[in-house]
C-alpha positions as CSV (number, residue, x, y, z in Angstrom):
1,X,26.5,-6.6,-18.5
2,X,25.4,-3.1,-17.2
3,X,25.9,-1.9,-13.7
4,X,23.0,-0.5,-11.8
5,X,22.9,3.4,-12.8
6,X,24.0,5.8,-10.2
7,X,21.7,7.3,-7.3
8,X,20.7,10.8,-7.3
9,X,18.9,13.0,-4.7
10,X,15.6,14.8,-5.6
11,X,13.8,17.6,-3.9
12,X,10.3,16.5,-3.2
13,X,7.5,18.5,-5.0
14,X,5.2,20.3,-2.8
15,X,2.2,18.2,-1.8
16,X,-0.4,20.9,-1.1
17,X,-1.9,21.0,-4.7
18,X,-2.6,18.2,-7.3
19,X,-2.1,18.5,-10.8
20,X,-4.9,17.3,-13.4
21,X,-2.9,14.3,-14.0
22,X,-2.4,13.5,-10.4
23,X,-6.0,13.7,-9.5
24,X,-7.3,11.6,-12.6
25,X,-4.9,8.7,-11.7
26,X,-6.4,8.6,-8.1
27,X,-10.2,8.9,-9.4
28,X,-12.3,5.7,-9.8
29,X,-14.1,6.0,-13.1
30,X,-17.6,4.8,-13.4
31,X,-18.5,1.6,-15.2
32,X,-18.8,3.0,-18.8
33,X,-15.4,5.0,-18.1
34,X,-16.9,8.3,-19.0
35,X,-17.4,10.9,-16.2
36,X,-20.5,13.0,-15.9
37,X,-20.5,15.8,-13.5
38,X,-22.2,13.6,-10.8
39,X,-20.0,10.7,-11.2
40,X,-16.9,13.0,-11.1
41,X,-18.1,14.8,-7.9
42,X,-18.8,11.4,-6.3
43,X,-15.3,10.2,-7.3
44,X,-13.7,13.3,-5.8
45,X,-15.5,13.0,-2.7
46,X,-14.5,9.1,-2.4
47,X,-10.9,10.1,-2.6
48,X,-11.3,12.5,0.1
49,X,-13.1,10.1,2.6
50,X,-10.9,7.3,2.2
51,X,-7.7,9.3,2.4
52,X,-6.4,9.2,-0.9
53,X,-6.5,13.0,-1.0
54,X,-6.0,15.1,1.9
55,X,-7.8,18.1,3.1
56,X,-6.8,21.7,2.5
57,X,-5.3,20.6,-0.8
58,X,-5.7,22.8,-4.1
59,X,-7.6,21.0,-6.5
60,X,-6.2,21.4,-10.2
61,X,-7.8,24.1,-12.5
62,X,-11.0,23.2,-14.1
63,X,-9.3,23.4,-17.8
64,X,-6.6,21.2,-16.6
65,X,-8.5,18.6,-15.2
66,X,-10.8,18.5,-18.0
67,X,-7.8,18.0,-20.3
68,X,-6.5,14.9,-18.0
69,X,-9.9,13.2,-18.1
70,X,-10.9,13.9,-21.5
71,X,-14.3,15.5,-20.6
72,X,-15.5,19.1,-21.3
73,X,-14.7,22.1,-18.9
74,X,-18.4,22.5,-18.2
75,X,-18.3,19.1,-16.7
76,X,-15.5,20.1,-14.5
77,X,-17.2,23.3,-13.5
78,X,-20.6,21.6,-12.5
79,X,-18.8,18.9,-10.5
80,X,-16.8,21.4,-8.5
81,X,-20.1,23.5,-8.0
82,X,-21.4,20.4,-6.7
83,X,-18.7,19.6,-4.3
84,X,-18.9,23.2,-3.0
85,X,-22.6,23.0,-2.3
86,X,-22.1,19.9,-0.4
87,X,-19.2,21.0,1.5
88,X,-16.6,18.8,0.2
89,X,-14.7,21.9,-1.6
90,X,-14.4,25.5,-0.9
91,X,-13.3,28.0,-3.4
92,X,-11.6,31.6,-2.8
93,X,-11.3,34.3,-5.5
94,X,-7.9,34.3,-7.0
95,X,-6.9,31.3,-4.8
96,X,-8.6,28.1,-6.6
97,X,-10.6,25.4,-5.1
98,X,-9.6,23.6,-2.1
99,X,-10.7,20.2,-0.4
100,X,-12.8,20.2,2.7
101,X,-15.2,18.3,4.6
102,X,-18.9,19.1,5.6
103,X,-19.4,20.1,9.3
104,X,-19.6,16.7,11.3
105,X,-18.0,14.6,8.5
106,X,-14.8,12.8,9.0
107,X,-12.6,10.5,6.7
108,X,-13.5,7.0,7.0
109,X,-11.0,4.8,9.2
110,X,-11.1,1.4,10.8
111,X,-14.4,0.6,12.7
112,X,-15.7,-2.4,14.6
113,X,-19.2,-3.9,14.6
114,X,-21.2,-2.3,17.6
115,X,-24.1,-4.1,19.1
116,X,-26.5,-2.2,17.0
117,X,-24.7,-3.1,13.8
118,X,-24.5,0.4,12.8
119,X,-20.6,0.7,12.4
120,X,-18.7,0.6,9.2
121,X,-16.9,-2.8,8.8
122,X,-13.6,-1.7,7.4
123,X,-12.3,-4.3,4.7
124,X,-10.2,-1.9,3.2
125,X,-7.0,-2.4,5.6
126,X,-5.0,-5.5,5.4
127,X,-3.1,-5.1,8.6
128,X,-4.1,-7.3,11.8
129,X,-4.2,-6.1,15.4
130,X,-1.1,-6.6,17.6
131,X,-0.3,-9.6,19.6
132,X,-1.1,-7.6,22.7
133,X,0.9,-9.8,25.4
134,X,4.1,-9.7,23.2
135,X,3.9,-6.2,22.5
136,X,3.3,-5.4,26.2
137,X,6.3,-7.5,27.2
138,X,8.5,-5.7,24.5
139,X,7.3,-2.3,25.7
140,X,8.1,-2.8,29.3
141,X,11.7,-4.2,28.1
142,X,12.1,-0.9,25.9
143,X,10.9,1.3,29.0
144,X,13.5,-0.3,31.1
145,X,16.2,0.1,28.6
146,X,15.3,3.8,27.7
147,X,17.1,5.6,30.8
148,X,20.3,4.4,29.1
149,X,19.7,6.5,26.2
150,X,18.1,9.7,27.5
151,X,21.4,11.4,28.4
152,X,22.1,11.5,24.7
153,X,20.4,13.6,22.0
154,X,18.4,10.7,20.8
155,X,19.0,11.5,17.0
156,X,20.0,8.1,15.2
157,X,19.5,8.9,11.4
158,X,20.7,5.6,10.6
159,X,18.7,3.8,13.1
160,X,19.4,2.6,16.5
161,X,22.8,0.4,16.3
162,X,20.9,-2.4,18.5
163,X,18.3,-2.6,16.0
164,X,20.4,-2.4,12.9
165,X,22.5,-5.4,14.3
166,X,19.5,-7.4,15.3
167,X,18.1,-6.9,11.7
168,X,21.4,-7.8,10.1
169,X,21.2,-11.0,12.3
170,X,17.9,-12.0,11.0
171,X,18.7,-11.3,7.5
172,X,22.1,-13.3,7.9
173,X,19.8,-16.2,9.5
174,X,17.6,-16.3,6.5
175,X,20.2,-16.8,4.1
176,X,21.5,-13.2,3.4
177,X,24.6,-12.5,4.9
178,X,24.1,-8.6,6.1
179,X,26.3,-6.3,8.1
180,X,24.6,-3.8,10.4
181,X,26.1,-0.9,8.2
182,X,23.7,-2.3,5.2
183,X,20.6,-1.5,7.5
184,X,18.8,1.9,7.3
185,X,15.9,2.1,10.1
186,X,12.8,4.0,8.9
187,X,9.6,5.3,9.9
188,X,7.6,2.4,8.6
189,X,8.1,0.6,5.2
190,X,6.4,3.6,3.2
191,X,8.9,5.7,4.2
192,X,11.7,3.2,3.3
193,X,9.9,3.2,-0.2
194,X,9.7,6.9,-0.6
195,X,13.2,7.5,0.2
196,X,14.4,4.9,-2.5
197,X,12.0,6.6,-5.0
198,X,13.5,10.0,-4.2
199,X,17.2,8.7,-4.4
200,X,16.8,6.4,-7.6
201,X,14.5,8.5,-9.6
202,X,13.6,12.0,-11.1
203,X,10.6,13.3,-12.5
204,X,10.0,11.7,-16.0
205,X,12.4,8.6,-15.2
206,X,10.8,5.3,-15.8
207,X,9.9,2.8,-13.0
208,X,8.6,-0.8,-13.7
209,X,5.8,-1.8,-11.4
210,X,3.6,-4.9,-11.1
211,X,0.1,-4.3,-12.3
212,X,-2.0,-4.7,-10.1
213,X,0.2,-3.2,-7.2
214,X,0.2,-1.8,-3.6
215,X,-1.8,1.4,-4.0
216,X,0.3,3.7,-1.6
217,X,3.4,2.6,-3.7
218,X,1.7,3.6,-7.0
219,X,0.6,6.8,-5.3
220,X,4.3,7.5,-4.3
221,X,5.5,7.0,-7.7
222,X,2.9,9.2,-9.1
223,X,3.9,11.9,-6.6
224,X,7.4,11.8,-7.4
225,X,6.2,12.1,-11.3
226,X,7.7,8.9,-12.3
227,X,6.5,7.2,-15.4
228,X,5.2,3.6,-14.6
229,X,5.8,0.7,-16.8
230,X,3.3,-1.9,-15.9
231,X,3.9,-5.7,-16.0
232,X,0.9,-8.1,-15.2
233,X,0.5,-10.3,-12.2
234,X,-2.3,-12.8,-12.8
235,X,-3.7,-15.8,-10.9
236,X,-0.7,-17.6,-12.4
237,X,1.7,-15.2,-11.1
238,X,4.4,-13.5,-13.0
239,X,5.5,-13.8,-16.7
240,X,9.2,-13.8,-16.8
241,X,9.3,-13.0,-20.5
242,X,7.1,-10.1,-20.1
243,X,9.1,-8.7,-17.2
244,X,12.4,-9.1,-19.3
245,X,10.7,-7.4,-22.5
246,X,9.6,-4.5,-20.4
247,X,13.1,-4.1,-19.0
248,X,14.6,-4.3,-22.2
249,X,12.3,-2.2,-24.1
250,X,12.0,0.7,-21.2
251,X,15.2,0.2,-19.6
252,X,13.6,1.8,-16.5
253,X,15.8,3.2,-13.7
254,X,14.0,1.1,-10.9
255,X,11.5,-1.5,-10.5
256,X,9.3,-2.0,-7.5
257,X,8.3,-5.7,-7.0
258,X,6.1,-7.5,-4.1
259,X,7.5,-11.2,-4.6
260,X,6.4,-12.5,-1.5
261,X,2.6,-12.9,-1.2
262,X,2.0,-10.2,-3.7
263,X,-0.4,-7.6,-2.6
264,X,-3.2,-8.0,-3.6
265,X,-3.1,-11.0,-5.6
266,X,-1.3,-13.2,-2.8
267,X,1.0,-14.7,-5.4
268,X,4.4,-16.0,-4.6
269,X,7.4,-15.6,-7.1
270,X,9.4,-19.0,-7.4
271,X,13.1,-18.9,-7.0
272,X,13.9,-19.5,-10.7
273,X,11.6,-16.6,-11.5
274,X,13.6,-14.4,-8.9
275,X,16.9,-15.3,-10.7
276,X,15.6,-14.5,-14.2
277,X,14.0,-11.1,-13.1
278,X,17.4,-10.3,-11.2
279,X,19.6,-11.3,-14.4
280,X,17.3,-9.1,-16.6
281,X,17.6,-6.1,-14.3
282,X,21.6,-6.5,-14.5
283,X,21.5,-6.2,-18.2
284,X,19.3,-3.1,-18.2
285,X,21.1,-1.5,-15.0
286,X,17.9,-1.3,-13.2
287,X,17.6,-0.9,-9.6
288,X,15.3,-3.5,-8.0
289,X,13.3,-2.3,-5.0
290,X,11.9,-5.3,-3.5
291,X,9.0,-5.0,-0.8
292,X,9.4,-8.0,1.7
293,X,6.8,-6.7,4.2
294,X,4.7,-9.5,4.0
295,X,7.5,-12.3,3.7
296,X,6.7,-13.3,7.4
297,X,2.9,-13.9,6.6
298,X,3.5,-17.6,5.2
299,X,0.2,-19.6,5.6
300,X,0.6,-22.9,3.6
301,X,4.3,-22.6,2.4
302,X,7.4,-22.1,4.1
303,X,8.6,-18.4,4.6
304,X,10.5,-17.6,1.3
305,X,14.2,-16.4,1.7
306,X,15.1,-12.7,0.9
307,X,14.8,-11.9,-2.8
308,X,18.4,-11.0,-2.9
309,X,19.6,-14.5,-1.3
310,X,17.5,-16.2,-4.2
311,X,18.7,-13.9,-7.0
312,X,22.3,-15.6,-7.5
313,X,25.6,-14.2,-7.4
314,X,26.5,-10.6,-8.4
315,X,23.0,-9.4,-8.0
316,X,23.2,-8.0,-4.6
317,X,24.6,-4.6,-5.2
318,X,21.6,-3.6,-7.3
319,X,18.6,-5.0,-5.1
320,X,17.3,-3.0,-2.3
321,X,15.1,-4.8,0.3
322,X,12.3,-3.2,2.1
323,X,10.7,-4.6,5.3
324,X,8.6,-3.7,8.1
325,X,7.4,-5.0,11.4
326,X,3.7,-4.0,10.6
327,X,2.4,-7.2,9.3
328,X,4.2,-9.6,11.5
329,X,4.0,-7.7,14.8
330,X,1.9,-4.3,14.5
331,X,1.0,-1.5,12.1
332,X,1.1,1.0,15.0
333,X,4.8,0.5,15.7
334,X,6.1,2.6,13.0
335,X,9.6,0.8,12.3
336,X,10.7,-0.4,8.7
337,X,13.8,-0.6,7.2
338,X,16.0,-0.7,4.1
339,X,18.5,-3.6,3.4
340,X,21.1,-2.4,0.7
341,X,24.7,-2.0,0.3
342,X,26.4,0.3,2.8
343,X,26.9,3.0,0.2
344,X,23.4,3.2,-0.9
345,X,22.2,3.4,2.9
346,X,24.7,6.4,3.2
347,X,23.0,8.0,0.3
348,X,19.5,7.2,1.5
349,X,20.3,8.7,4.8
350,X,21.3,12.1,3.0
351,X,17.7,12.1,1.7
352,X,16.1,11.0,5.0
353,X,17.6,13.8,7.2
354,X,16.0,16.6,4.8
355,X,12.6,14.9,5.5
356,X,12.7,13.1,8.8
357,X,16.1,13.4,11.0
358,X,15.5,10.2,12.9
359,X,13.0,7.7,14.2
360,X,11.6,7.4,17.7
361,X,14.1,5.7,20.0
362,X,11.2,4.4,22.2
363,X,9.9,2.4,19.1
364,X,13.0,1.2,18.1
365,X,13.8,-0.3,21.5
366,X,10.5,-2.0,21.2
367,X,11.4,-3.3,18.0
368,X,14.9,-4.7,19.6
369,X,12.9,-6.4,22.1
370,X,10.6,-8.1,19.4
371,X,13.2,-9.3,17.2
372,X,13.9,-12.2,19.6
373,X,10.1,-12.9,19.8
374,X,9.3,-12.7,16.0
375,X,10.0,-16.5,15.1
376,X,8.0,-17.8,18.1
377,X,5.3,-15.6,17.4
378,X,4.9,-16.3,13.8
379,X,3.3,-19.7,14.0
380,X,0.4,-18.7,16.1
381,X,0.0,-15.7,14.1
382,X,-0.3,-17.8,10.8
383,X,-2.7,-20.3,12.4
384,X,-5.2,-17.3,13.4
385,X,-4.8,-16.0,10.0
386,X,-5.5,-19.1,8.4
387,X,-8.9,-19.4,10.7
388,X,-9.9,-15.8,9.7
389,X,-9.3,-16.7,5.9
390,X,-11.3,-19.8,6.3
391,X,-14.0,-17.7,8.1
392,X,-14.0,-15.1,5.1
393,X,-14.2,-17.6,2.4
394,X,-17.0,-19.7,4.2
395,X,-19.1,-16.6,4.3
396,X,-18.6,-15.4,0.9
397,X,-19.3,-18.8,-0.4
398,X,-22.6,-18.7,1.5
399,X,-23.7,-14.9,0.5
400,X,-22.0,-14.3,-2.8
401,X,-21.5,-17.8,-4.4
402,X,-20.8,-16.6,-7.7
403,X,-17.4,-14.9,-6.9
404,X,-14.3,-16.6,-7.7
405,X,-10.7,-16.4,-6.3
406,X,-7.6,-18.6,-5.9
407,X,-6.5,-19.2,-2.2
408,X,-3.3,-17.3,-1.6
409,X,-0.3,-19.2,0.1
410,X,0.4,-16.2,2.4
411,X,-0.3,-12.7,2.9
412,X,-3.6,-11.1,4.1
413,X,-5.8,-10.9,1.1
414,X,-8.3,-12.5,-1.2
415,X,-8.3,-11.1,-4.8
416,X,-11.8,-11.6,-5.8
417,X,-13.2,-12.1,-9.3
418,X,-16.6,-10.6,-9.5
419,X,-17.2,-11.8,-13.0
420,X,-18.1,-8.3,-14.4
421,X,-16.7,-4.9,-14.1
422,X,-18.7,-3.5,-11.2
423,X,-16.1,-3.1,-8.3
424,X,-16.3,0.8,-8.1
425,X,-20.1,0.7,-8.1
426,X,-20.1,-2.0,-5.7
427,X,-17.6,-0.5,-3.4
428,X,-19.9,2.9,-3.2
429,X,-23.0,0.8,-2.6
430,X,-21.2,-1.4,0.1
431,X,-20.3,1.7,1.9
432,X,-23.9,2.7,2.2
433,X,-24.5,-0.8,3.5
434,X,-22.0,-0.4,6.2
435,X,-18.8,-2.0,4.9
436,X,-16.0,-0.5,3.4
437,X,-14.0,-2.2,0.6
438,X,-11.6,-1.4,-2.1
439,X,-12.2,-2.0,-5.7
440,X,-9.6,-3.6,-7.9
441,X,-9.0,-0.2,-9.7
442,X,-7.2,1.3,-6.7
443,X,-4.4,-1.3,-7.4
444,X,-4.3,-0.8,-11.0
445,X,-1.2,1.2,-12.7
446,X,-3.7,2.6,-15.2
447,X,-7.2,4.2,-14.0
448,X,-10.3,2.0,-14.6
449,X,-8.5,-1.2,-14.8
450,X,-9.2,-4.3,-12.5
451,X,-12.9,-3.2,-12.4
452,X,-14.0,-6.9,-12.3
453,X,-11.8,-7.3,-9.1
454,X,-12.2,-6.6,-5.3
455,X,-9.4,-6.9,-2.6
456,X,-10.8,-8.4,0.6
457,X,-8.4,-8.8,3.5
458,X,-8.8,-11.5,6.3
459,X,-6.9,-9.3,9.0
460,X,-10.0,-8.9,11.2
461,X,-11.6,-11.4,13.9
462,X,-13.6,-14.4,12.4
463,X,-17.0,-13.1,13.7
464,X,-16.7,-10.0,11.4
465,X,-17.0,-11.7,8.1
466,X,-20.5,-13.2,8.1
467,X,-22.1,-9.9,8.6
468,X,-19.7,-8.3,6.1
469,X,-20.5,-10.9,3.4
470,X,-24.3,-10.4,4.1
471,X,-24.0,-6.5,3.6
472,X,-22.0,-7.0,0.5
473,X,-24.6,-9.5,-0.8
474,X,-27.2,-6.7,-0.1
475,X,-25.2,-4.2,-2.0
476,X,-24.6,-6.5,-4.9
477,X,-28.5,-7.0,-5.2
478,X,-29.2,-3.5,-4.9
479,X,-31.4,-3.9,-1.9
480,X,-32.2,-0.5,0.0
481,X,-29.4,0.4,2.7
482,X,-30.3,-0.3,6.3
483,X,-27.9,2.1,7.8
484,X,-28.7,5.8,8.0
485,X,-25.8,7.9,7.2
486,X,-26.8,11.8,7.4
487,X,-23.4,12.8,6.3
488,X,-24.1,11.5,2.7
489,X,-25.5,14.1,0.6
490,X,-28.5,13.1,-1.8
491,X,-26.0,13.2,-4.8
492,X,-24.1,10.2,-3.5
493,X,-27.3,7.5,-4.0
């Protein structure tokens, strides 16, 4: 039986330029899979507007991007020309081409419906609003506690001791005995994952990931230049045999899993499968990074135990659990954590202080106050999410009855089967009709996959879904957009 292979620290690569392979992985290809120059310009523009690609980032050289996409250099040259003409790129002699935005344009973010119906309904974000009363009470308690801490310097790289202890108690109460020294508090779950990737992997290493999977996690793996080995998650969930075969054949350094109400499919991995995956990972010495940020969002089943508690004896050392308050409480409270062995936590802190010396003391004090409120809060939160899920399902059934899905037992999303590979085209049309959605390709390990899928969260208030479904139906039918958008150039249409 192999032991999990040792940890290592890797210096992060610069994030101010994109390689051809990195940009190619982020682009949503047209339905036929072949980029013309207009399709390529449109795809780059969409990555800027939805935040996949940052502003003032240097784009890859024309020849490099052409090679990564399998198109001619002339195609890339024409696409870059179109981006410059429309204000989405800027070039300087000898310095390359940089991303920018036209004057008056801004990246798309969350929006509510205004009285005139002209705002964009954002169905791309799977995160509910805060329970205002509970968070306000926690904030008041934190403010009262803050004077005790201001006399010190305020740097707690491992996290506030009170919060580490509270998180350890919660893991223990959920069936996984945990000591405070096994907890690292991070600035959200995304930082927790990024630290694990930096510690455990080096450029060129293999990482196993579900396909589809969480987009920001996949982007983080690509950013660390890891080679992703995909294993499918279908309507039926995971295939233990395929996971075992992928582990044995590629022996990845680490595997990233979302077993609790998987994003985007909503599937829940059974305990027996958790044990099988853990056993297979022990044989190959693969670290398991388990994302449990959705574990509290149990709608139709009891909340699952932590993966490490279900994995069986001897599995705990190589299992790293990642969690967050973003789904159970509020995404604006940037508090996440890692639960691992004390040795791994110490190594993660060494990586962390090169990026972020410590998290906010005030946010962590709010989190401490929330820890005693989470379990009483969850039943009401689940009831509201069930109402929202029902409202979305009913609206879709009325306006797009040909779409299909499996109702998830928890989590925040429906994984829609459109019946044909039109997701990227539909997402572009839907935006012009005033609703933002994520096509399935954004969740695929390989570009162009899951084009018949759409992820639709039910995290917004119930009244949003009727007009959203109506706009999606209009976009699907190719009806003229009713919303004017002077920020969209003619070539988008």
